[in-house]
N, C-alpha and C positions, 0 to 999 in steps of 0.2 A: 645787968641791972637796967640798962637803958631799954633793952628789948622788953623786959617785964613792965616797965613804966608805960611803954607804947601800948602793950596789950591791955593794960588796965584802962587806958584812955579810950580805947575803941569800944563803942557801945555794943552790947549784945555779944560780947566775945564768947562767954560760956555757952549761951544759948546757940549761937552759930556753930560753935565747935561740936556741941552735942548733936545738932541736926545733921551736920556733915558726917560725923562718925556713924550715926544711926543709918543714914541713907546709904553711905558707902558699904556698910555691913550688909544691909538688906539686898542691895542691888548687885554688889560685886563679891564681897568676901564669902558670904554664906553659900551662894550658888557654887562658887569655885571649890569651897571646902567640901560641900556635899558630893561634888563630882570626884574629888580625890578620894574621899572616904569610900564611895561606891566602887571605885577602881581597886582599892586596897582589899576590900571585903571579898573579892572574887578569888583571892588566894594568890600567893606569890608565883608559883609555877605556871598556872594558867595565864596570869598577867604577862609574864615574860614570854611565854609561848605565843601569845596573841600579838604583842607589840614587835616581836622579832621575826614574824612570819615574812618570808621572802617577798610576797606580794605587797605587804604593808610597808616594808622597808623601801621597796621600789617607789611606792606612792610618796613616802617622805622625801626621797631624792627628787622626784618630779616637782613636788610643791616647793621645796627649798630652792632648787635651781631656777625654777620659773620666777619665784618671788625675788630672788637676788638679781636676776637679769632685768626684770621689770623695774625694780627699785633703782638700779644703776642707770637704766635708760631714762627714767623719770627725773633723776638728779640732773642729768645733762639737759634734757628737753625742758624740764621745769624751770631751770635757771635761765635758759634762753627766753622762754615765754614770759617769765617774771620780769626779766630785763627789758624786753620790748614793751610790755604793758606799763612799766614804771617810767621809762625815760623817753618814749617816743609817742607822738600824736599822729594818728592816721584815721581815715574813714573806717567806721565799723569797729573801733576800739572797744566801745562799751558793749557791743554785741558779743565780741570775742571774749571779753571779760566775764560776761554772763554765761556764755556757753561752757566755760571751763568748770563751772559748778554743776553742770548738767549730770555728770556721773554720780554726784551725791544724791540727786533727787530721782534719777531714772531707776526703775526696778532692774536689778541685775539680770533677770531672765530676759527682759526686753533687749538689753544690751547684747546678751549672748546670741539671741536669735538674729539681731541685726548684723553682728560681726560674722556669724556663721554664713549668712546669705552673702554678705559683701565679699568674703574671702574664699567662698566655695568656687569650684571650677566653672560654675555658671554665673558667679557674681561679677560685679564690675572690676574689682581689683584682682579677684581670683583668676579671671580670664587673662588679664594682663600678665600676671605672674606665671601662668601656665605656658606662655610663649617662651619663657626662659627656663622651662622645666622646673619651676619652683611650685611647691605645694604648701599652702599655709594652713588652710582649714584642716582639722582633724590630725594635726601634728603638734609637736612641742612649740613650734613658732606661734601657732594659734593661741596656745595657753599664755605665752608671754604677751602677745598683743592684747588679749582680754584683760590681763592684769595691769598692763600699762594704761589702758583706757579707764579702768575703774579707779586707779590710784594717782593719776596725774595731778588732780587738784591739790593733793596733800603737799607736794613739794612747792607748787606755785604759791599757795596761800601761806606757806611758812616763810618763803624767801621774799615775797613781794613787799610786805611791810618793812622788812629790814632794809631793802634797797631804797625804799621811799624815805627812810629816816637817816640815810647816810649823810655825814657831814662833808660837804664838798670842799671845805677849806683845805683838808689834807691832800685831796686830789689835785687841787689847783696849785698847792705848794710844790708837790712832786713834779707837776708838769712844768712849773716855772724853773725848777732845778734841772730840767732836761731829761726827766724820766720818760721812757716810751710808754704808750698805752698798755702794752702787755705786762710791763713791769709794774705799772700802777695797779693793774688788776691783781697781780699775784701778791704784791706787798702791802697794798692799802685796802683794796676792796674785798679780796677773798677771805682774809682773816676775820673780817666783820660778818660775813654771811656764812662762814663755815658752820657755826652752831645750828643755824637754821637749816642748812643743807643736811646735816647729820640727823636732825629731827625729822625732816621730810623723808629722808631715806628710811629711817626707822618706821615711820607711820606707813609708808608705802609697802615696805617689806612685810610688816605685821598684818596689814590689811590683805595683802596678796595671798599669804599662806592660808588664810581662812576663807578666801573667796570660793564661791560655789556656783551661783546662778549664771554668771556670765561665762563660765569656763566649760560647763558640761555640754553646751550646744556646739562648741567649736573645737573641743579637745579630741573627740573621737572615743575617749574613755577606754583605751586599749590597755589591759593589764601589763605592767612592767614598762610601758612606753609613755602613755598619756593619761594615766589614771592618777588623779590627785587624791590627797588624804581625805578631804571632806567627802568626796564621793565614796571612798572606802568605808567611811563611817556610815553613810547612808545605806550602803549595801548590807552592812551588819544589822542596821535597824530594820530594814525590809525583811531580813531573814530571821527577825526576832532574836538576834544575838545581842541583847542589850549589854551584857557584860563585856563582850568584845568591843562594841562601839564605845563604851565608857573607858575601857583601857586605852584605846587609841586616842580618844579625846583628852585623856590625862596627859599623854605624851606631848600632844600639841600644846596643851595648856602650859606645861612646865617649860617647854622650849620657848614659847611666846613670852612668858614672864621673864626668863633669863635674858632673852634677846632685848626686850624693852628696857630691862634694868641696865644692861651694858650700854645701850644707846643713850639713855639718860645720863649715865656716868660720863660717857665721852662728851656729851653736849655740855655738861657742867664743867668738865675739865677745860675744854677749849674756850668756853665763855669766861671762866676765871682767868685763863691765860691771856685772853684778849683784854680783860680789864686790869691785868697786872696783879692779880691776887694769887696767893699761894694755894 
């Protein structure tokens, strides 16, 4: 009853809701539904044959393993960067803060070319790694590095505002009672930022499995080794196999939706737990 009263008091509720539903339907729901319908129309047996092809399945594994590795790295690295940018003052802080948003604005193809040159055997970092018999460009490691580069801002921008709004009273109380810094972090700070870390992980993972431009230049695109699913879809389109490309796209769409739903559920669970709700 109280919620309904609030809704009536908000001006433009019905109009705003109508615009929201219409815009969401036109931009998100209808395109996704058309993709699913197109995939179903090709027939069940051809659909299963296409999505379970050994080369396609291998591309799923490359994309998923790379996305998981990149998201996990970004959770750790993003937390450190957000912590430093929030609690410390140092020369060049504003410049570093601005540079973190560069992957959002930079064309992914430009990032891919830069990373491929940097980590190739003739590049600055590639030459250094070669001294230790390490090859980065045109390997799975190159894929992970490209995904990390593209998705690092997601974690930082999710965690940074939460760190900035932390109530220092509880930290000071724990310190007064003799708690060590690592215990304060685990028991006081970490539960507060956990929902943001989960959200950042989810965004980084979802963005990574759909990444294309920054990866194709550094991956080497070797079937069964460094070929990602978006590249497989492009190969199908170039061969005018539109049904095959649609079928693979449907699989990635369904997987992404399920993953995002699970991540949002986990985020709400830990947020409610933090607030003491059931």
